[in-house]
N, C-alpha and C positions, 0 to 999 in steps of 0.2 A: 264755450263750445256751442250753446244754445244760439248766441248772438250770431255767430259764425254761420252756423247751419241755416238760420232764416233769412242772413244776409246773402248766402250763396243762392237760395231758391229765389228771392226777391230778384237779386241781379239776373238770374237767368231767366225769369219772366219778362223782364224787361228787354234782354238781349233778343228773346224768342219774338215778341211782338215788333220789335225794332227791324230785326231780320226781314219779318213778314212783310212788314210795310215797306222797307227797301227793295225787297224782290217784285211786289207788285209795282213800285215807283219804275223800277228798271224795265218790266216787260211795257209799260205804257209810255215811258220816254223812248225808248229804244227805236220805234217806228219814226219818230222824228228827229231825235237827236243821238244817232248811235254812239259816240264817245262817251255821253253822259248817262246814257242808259247803262252801259258797260261798266262806267264806275259803280253805280249803284247796284249794279248785280253782284259786282265783286265785294261790295260791302255788305250785301246780303249773306254772300257766302262765308265770309270773315266772322259774320254773326253767328252761322250755323255752326262754325269751328269753336268759337268762343263758347257757344253753349254746351257743344260736347265736353269742352274742358269745366266749366262750371259743374255739370252734372255729374261727372267723373268724381270730381272733387266732393260734391255733396253725399254720393253715395258710398264712397270711401270713408267720410266722416261717420255716416250711420252704421257701418261695418265696425267701424273702431268702438263706438258706443257699445253694439252689442257684444264684440269680443271682451270689452272689459267690464259687461255687465253693469253699466252704468245707469242705477236705478233711480237717478234724479229724472231721467226722460221716461215719459208716460209709455212711450212704444215699447221702450226696452224692459220697464216693469212689468207690462201686460204679456209679452210674449218670450221672455226668456228669463234666465235665473243662473245663479252662480253654479248651481248642482246640474244645469243642462251642459253636455258633453259640448268642448269645443268645436268640433264640425257643426254640430247643429246649430249653435249659436251665430256660426258664420252664415247658415242658411236661414236663419229665425227672421231676419228682415222681411223677406218677401212672404212670411206666413201672417204678416199685419197688413192692413189695408194701407196704412201710410207707406211701408216699404215696398209693397209691391206696385204701386203708382209710381214711386220714385224710381222704381227699376223699369218700368214700361217707359216713362220719359227720358230714362239714361240710354236705354237700348235705342229709342227713336232718335237721338240726338247723334249717337254713333253712326247709324245707317245713314243718316242725312248728310254727316261729313263725309262718309266713304263714298257714296254715290256722286257728291259733288267735285271730290277730288278725283275720282275716276273719270268723269266726263271732261273735265277741263272746260274747253271753250266749245264743245261740240253741242249741238241742238240749242243755239243761243236764244231762239224765240220761245223754245218749251220749257227749257230749265227755270227761268225766272217764276212761272206760274208754279211749277213743281216745288220750287224751293220754298215759295210762300205757302204752299198746301201745308208741307211737311212741318215748317216752323210755325205755322198758326195751330196744327194739331198738337204740337209740342206746348205751345202757349196754353191751350184749353187744358191739358194736364197739370201744367205748372200753376195755373190760376186754383184749379182744385186743391193742390198741395200748398199753395199758399195760404188761401183764403178758408177753407173749408176742412182739411185734414192734414194739417201741419205735421211732419214727423219729428221736428225738434222742440216739441212742446215739453215743458218740465212741470214736474209736481212740486205743489206746496209743501207736501210732506211726503218724505221719502220712505218708502216702505223697508222692513227689514228684509223681505226676501221678494223676490219676483215670483210672477204666476207661474212662470216656465213655458217653455214650447209644448204644444198639444202632444199627447203620446203618440197619437195617430199619425203625426208628422215626422216622428222620430223613426224613420225609415230611409235606407241608403238613398233609392230613386227619388225621393221627395226633395232631395238637396238640389238636383238640377231638373226635375219635372216641370216646376212653375218657370224657371229662367229660358227654359226650351219652348214653352207656349208663348211666354211674352216675346222672346225673339222671333218665333213664327208670327205673331200678330202684328208686332212693329216692322217686320221686314216686307210683309204684304203691303204696308203703308207706301212704300216707295214705289212700286209699279201703279197703285193706286192714284198716288199725287202725280206721276206722269202721264197716268190717262186722262187726269183733269187738264195738265198743262196742254196736251196734245189737243183736246177738244177747244180749250179755249184759243189756243193758236192756230186752230185749224189744220194742223198736221197730223192727219190720222192713219198715214201710212204705217209701216212696220219699223220704223226706226225708233220709236221709244219703246216697242216690244224688246227689240235686241239689245237696247241700253239697259233695260232692267230685268232681262232674262234670268241672269244668275240670281238675282235678289228673289224673284218669284220662285225658282228652284230651291233658293236656300230657305226661305218661308217655309214652303212645302215640307221639306225636308225636316226642320226643327218641329214645326208644328206635329209631323208624324211622329217624331222621336217623343215628344212630350206626350202625346195621345198613348203610345204603346207603355211609356213609363208611368202612365196614371192606370192603364188598364192592370200591370203588373202589380202595383201598390194595392190595388183594389183587390185583386186575387189573393195575395199574400198577406195582407193587414186588416182588412176590414172586417173580416171574420164572416161573410155571406155567403162565401163560395163561388161568387162569379168573377169574372173579369170586366164586365162591360153592363152596366144597369140602367141605361137610357136617361140617366140622372142629368137634370137641365144643364150643369156646368160640363157634363162630359159631352152633350149635344152641341154646347157654345163652341167648343174646340173642333167639333166633327164636322160641322157644316162648313167653317171657311175652308177646310181641308179639302173636303168633297168638291166644293165649288172652284177652289184652287187647281184642282186637278183636271176639271173640265176646262180651265183657261189655258193650262199647260198643253193640252192636246189639240185645242181649237187654234192656238197661234200659229201653229205649224201650217194650218190651212191658209191662214192670212199671208204668212210668209212664202209660201210655195205658189199659192194661185191669186192672193189680192182679195180673198173672199172673207165673209162673215166680221166684217170691222164694228158692225153695231152690236153683233153678238158679244165680240172679243171685250171690246170695251166696257160692255154692259155688265160681263162676268166679272171683271177685275175691280169696277166699281161697288158690284155687289159683294165681293170679297172683303172689301176694304170696311164696308157698312157692317157686315157679320162679325169682324174682328172686333170691332167697338161694341157692336150688340153683346158679343161674349163677355167684354169686361162689364158692361152694363147688368149682366146678368149676376155676376159674381159679386159687384159692388153694390147694387141697389137693394138687395134683400127681396126682390119681387116676386122670386120662386123659391122654393124651398129646395135646398139641397145641402148635402153634407160639405160639399165644397166652398158654398157661399159664404161670406161674412156677416149676413144678417142683414137687418135693416141699417140704413145709413143716412145721410145726409146727401148722398152723391147722386140719387136716383135721378132728380129732376135735371141736373146739368148733364148727365149723361144722355137723359133723353131729349134734351135740347140739341146736343153734339148730333145725336142719331138723326134728328129731322133734319138738321143743316146738311149733314152729309147726303143722306138720301134723297132729300128734294133738290139738292144742288146737282146731284148726279142724273136724276131724271130730267131736269131742267137743262143741263147740259147735251144731253143725248138727243134730246127733242130739238134743241137749237141747232145741232150740227146734223140732223137726219139725212140733208142732201148730200153732203161730202162724205158721209159714211156709207153710202151705197157701194156694194160690192162690184168690181170688175168683171167678174165671170160668174156664173152659176154652175151648181152641179150637174154634171154631163149625164151621168147614170148612177142608179141605185147601187148599182154593184160597182163601186169605187170607194178608194181610203177616204175621200172627202165625206161620203154619204154614211160610211160607217163611224167615222169620227163624230160628224154631227148627230147621229143617232146616239151614240155613246153620251155625248154632251146633255142630249135632251134628257137621258133617263137620269143622268146624276142632278141635273137641276131639279127633276121630279123626286128625287131622293131628298134633296135638301128641302123641298117644299113640304115632303111628308114629314121630316125631322123636324122642322119648324113648328109645323102645325100641332104634331104630337108633345113638343116642348111647352107650347104656350097654351095648350088645352086646359091644364089645371088652371090657370089664370082666367080664361074663359068661362071654365066652370065656377069659377070663385065669384064673378061678377052675376051669374044666374043664379046660383045656390047659397052662395056666402062661402063656401068651403073649397079648398083646393085638393083635388083627388087626381093624382097622377094615373096615367093609362095602365092597363095591365101589360105584362111582359109580352102576352100573348098578340096583343094588337100591333107592336112593334115587328114581331116575326111575321105577323100576316102580311104587313105592307112593306117593311125595309127588304126583307128576305128576297121576295120574289125580283125587286128591282136590283138589288145587288147581284142575284144570278144573273140576271140579263146584261148588267155591265161587265161581267167576267167572261160572258160569252163574246160580247162586242170586243173585248180587249184582246180577244184570242184572233176574230176575224180582221179587224182593222188593219194592223200590220201586213197581212198576207195580200190585200186587196192592192191593185195598182192604182196610180192617180188617174183621175179622169175619166177610165173606163176599164171594166174587167171582162175578158170574155170567158165563155164557159168552158173552153179548154184550159185557160190559164188559172180559172179558180179551182178546177179539179187538181191540178198538178200541185196547186198550193195547200190543198186541204186534206188530201188524201194521207198524208205522212201524219200530221195531228190526229186525224181520225182513226189510224191505226194505233196512236197512243191511248187515244180514248177506249179503243176494245180492250186494250191491254189493262188500263186502269179500273174499267168496269168489271172484268174479270175478277182483279185482284181484290177489288171491293166486294165482290160476290162470296169469294173465299173466305174473307173475313167476317161477312154477315152486314157489310156495311150499305146493302141495298134494300135493307128491311124496311126502311123510311124513304118516301119518294123524295123529299127535300134534299137528302144525303145524296142520293143517287143522281139528282140532277147537278148538285155541286160538283159531284166527281167528274160528271160529262163535262161540264163547263171548265172547269180546272184542269182536267186532263188535257182538253182541247188547247188551251193556253199554254201549257208546258209542253205540249207538242210543237206548237207553233215557234215557241222560243227556242227549242232544240234544235227545230229545221233550220231556223235562220242563223244561228250560232254555226251548225255545220257547214250551210252553203257559202257563209262568209270565210270560214275557214278554208274550205277548198278551193274558193276563188283565189285567195291569196297564195295559197301552197302550189297552185298551178302556175301564178303568175311569178313567184319568188323561187319555188323549188323548196322552200322550209320545211321541215318536219311538220305535221298537223298541230302538235300542242304548241308550238312556236308560233305557228301559223296564227291560231285561234287568239293567241295573247295579243300578238302584234296588230291582228285587226281590229281587236276591243279597243285595245290602246290607241288608234287612230281614230276611232269612231266612237268615243266615249259617251256622247250624247245619246247617239241610237242604241248602242248595247246596254248603256246604263238603263234606258227606259225598258228594254226587254227584261232586265233583271228584275226591275220593279214590277213588270206583268207576273214573272214567274212567282214573285214573293206574294203578291196578292192572291193568285190562284191556290198556293199552298194553305195561306191564311183562311181564305174561303171555305176550302174542303174540311180544315182543323175545326172551324168555328161551327161548320155543320155537325160534324161527326161529334165533338165535345157536347154541343147542346142537344143533339138527337138521342144520343146513348147514354148520357148521364144517369148515373144512379145515387139515389142519396138516401140514409137514413138517419133519424133523430134518435138515439138511444139513452136511457136512463139506467146508469150502471153502477154497481158498487165493486170495490177492491176485488179481482179474482174472476169477473163476469167475463164472458166470451161472447162475440157477436160476429156476424158474416156480412159483407157488403161487396157486390161486384166482383166476387172471387177472392176475395181477401178475408182471413180470419183474424180478427184483433182481440187481444187479452189485454184488460185494464190489470196491471201489474202493481202499481205502486203510486201513492199520492207524492206531489211534489210541493214542498212550503219552503220558500226560499226569499231571499232580500238582497237587496243592491244599495250601497251607500257610495256617496261623494263627498268631496271636501269642499266646503264653502267657508273659503278664508282660511282662518285656524282651525276649524272643528269640522267633525265629520257628519254628515245630515244622512238620514234615511231617504233614498231616492224614490225607491219602490218596493212593493211586495209581490211576489211572485207565487201564485198558487196554480199548481197544474197538475198533469198525470204523466205517468211512463206506460207506454202501451206497446205491446210486442206484437210484430205483425208478421202473419205467417201466410205462406202459400202453398198449397198441395201439400200440406202438413210439415212443411220447413220453415224455419223462422228465417225471415230475408232482412228484417229491419227492426231497429227500435226507435220510436217517435217520441216526442214530449210536447205536445200542444198546452199552452200555458194562457193563464189570465193574469194581466200585469196591472196593479193598481198604484196609483200615483197620488201622495197627499195632497190633500187642497189647505189653502190657507185659511180657509172659513173655521174658525174654533167652534162656531156654534153647533156644528156637525157632531161635536163630541171628541172627547181627548183621543181615542183610539179611531172611531168612525171615522174620522176625517182622513186616516190613510186608506181608507177603503172607498169612501164614497166621494173622491176627487174625479179625476178622469181616469178611464181604464181602456187598456188596448187589449185585443185578443192577438195571442201571437201562433199562428195556424203552424201546425206540423204538416211537411209536405214530403212526400216519396214520390218524385218524379221519374217518368221513364219515356222511352221513345214510342211506347204505344198508349199508355195511360197513365194518369196522375191520380193517387191516392192524396186526399185532401182532409184533415181531421182538426176541428176545433172543439174546445171544451169550454163549459162554464159551471162553476161551482153552485151547489144549491144555496140560493140565495137567502132562503128563510133561515135556513139552519146558520148560515154565515152571521145574519142580521141578529140573531137571537145571541150568538156569544159575544158580538161585538156592544150590543146594548147592556149585557150584564157586566161586562168589563168598564164600560163607560160609567154605568151607575157607582160601581165600586170605587172608581178614581175619583170620581166627583165629590165624594165624600171626605177625600182628604184635603189637606191645606193647600197643597200644589198639584192640582190634577193633571196637568199638562208636563210636568218636570220629568216623568218617566214615561210619556206616552209612547215614544218612538220605540222604547224596549218593550212596552207592553204589545204592540203593534207584530213585534219581531215575535214574541211569544206565541201569539196568534198564529201565525206560518209555521212555526214549530208544532204548534198543537194540532194544526190541520195535518201536516206530513204524519203525525204519529196516530191520531184517531181521524181520520178521512170520513166525510159524508159522501152520501151519492153524488155523483156529477152527471152532467148532459153532454153527450158527444153529438157534434154533427159530423157525419162521414159521408164524403163525396167521391166517386169513383168515375171519372170522366175520361174517355179515350182522346188522344191526338192533341192535348192541351199544348204540351212541348212543342208541336208543329205551330201552333199559334205563334209562338215568340221566335222560332226558326223563319217562319215566311216574313215576320216583320223584319228581322235582322237583314233578310235577302232583299226585301224592299228598300230599306232604308241605305244599305249598301250600294244598291243601283241607283238611289237618288244622289248618293254622294259621288259615284262614278260618272253621272250625268253632269254633274256642276264642276268636277275637277276640271280645270283647263288643260287641253290636249297639249302635248309637248310642241307640236307645230305652232299653235296659236301662241304659246308664251315666248318661243322664239320670234316670232314676227312682232309680237309686242315689245321685245326688247330692242330689236332692230329698229322700229318704228321711233322709240324713245330714243335712240342714240342718233339717229337722223335728225331729229326733232332738235336735239342739242346742238349737233353740228350747224344747222342751219340758223339756230337763234345765236349762236357765238359767232358765225360769219356775220351776221346783221348787224352784231355790236361793235363789230372790228372796225378800226379807222380806215378811213379810204386810202385804198393802195397797200394795205398789207396783204 
């Protein structure tokens, strides 16, 4: 198996390098010898297909090793175990550095094969260069996998048990959160590569944008799903009470998503009016660089993060790759600056182009702020010798205003006309959304939401966007009803179905508006308390009364081969939740302890001093969330564990009954609990963050989904092409 895995990766690297070389040869030869250049291009395309097949086999082989818990392989022993549930063993490969890099390369090979298959013989002067870039990028990752961090390395001495998957990663959304991020990163490589190809070939019109639009939309959608899933995991699993902490790796995924948002909006101006060519190609090149930068942050350990893999040997190779991508991008844009000049200029500041460009500038400024804040600890380390991340208040001070400006421009842009907007037209467009703003402000005032200026501004901006979206939906439905006589609901559905890209974008805007209001409300009006309590104590937070009713001491086992193994110890609390004197809920926050394989920690202590995870108790509602976490008294627990360890260490076989002793500790804790510390947070509107995110992601899915008419045209075009091909092959006279 090891030989097969190493062989597949070595062959994949050779195929990627050959394909890149063949593609470059095709591009250079095509100008002087068309048939020979086409042959080289076909050879490069076949190499891309072969690469996808080889990496599919490699990744499936790695999955088989994890599912079987083959501890002969170092990556399996370090990141899984027989006691890890099957679903998490399937997800364990991308918890490792080796597996995540292989997943990255595999996704990239799939997208490369897909775009080449879809394009066929179109853009024959651009495709070879783009093909070369994609295969060379895959080759760079495969070189790291082959020489620096091979996933199929075996151990000289096979361990009895694996380390297991980190408890923090044993959460449902974490099974798909990393693949979504990697899918987004690698999908953005497609428009990046075609932008490079268009610059080298000198074809800087909108054709490369149209060819890769769905890939860019798909990348934006997958990256967005990954960010939302990560935020939900942070909120429900990490035990600190927030959904976004401005962590370096969180920011690494957010930056290409924000810059990709700017790109998806500004390309509409190039398609409509032939403007912003330099801007658009610079945006997508920047997105490509940021995607690799995000991978660099995670893999290099250059910045401290709960998500990062720590220090590794990959920092320098990734840094070199970044230098080549960024330096090459700057050189290409500079070289082609003459042909990138726009055909037209913005006619008026009150036009859709002007609002879109203003939104783009603010989004780029937002990325610059996030980039500065992300690398500020590294800059501080160079000066002071210590990494000190910026305080949360700094992020709110700079990111918050920019996000609110973007939200307001998001509402104004679609209402403005192309080229120029008259005063009368502007008033007709904004009076409906302004009426919605008034209603939203009044409602927020009744609910107490205007007590903070930032929340009030978020309500105004978000309400305006929702009003603008509602107005556009209403106008489109009425126009169709007037033309077809259909009932208004049916007219709305069919109007949206015929204009999926446009109305999908509107739904995205509505979702972002809801999210912005919810983030402002949940951050601005959050109440939290830390309480030290004994069984029977009562305490109040944010309108809720809570009573610590009972201690929980439990354990969970799993089968390893033919024997049962202690998988984790669970210590927690049963808490009654009351509102207005009425019991509304019973919640059970817990702390879960996973055993360590390090026997030097002590026979029983090793069951509590390994990795641990906080299981948060959540009572969610449409208006506010109750979030409760707990932590046992560490000193009291340590005293009990130390005493039992000393007693067992005096016996002939101290580890023989250590698992049973750990179970007894849990039972003792349940019977005679010590005081515990509760962290309680009451935050309004958190549920609407997830609802707004879902609306935005559904809008992205609607925008990317091919319209029925487009599907029909493609089928007919394919049928005509086959007929022409068959006629061309038919003998003369047939």
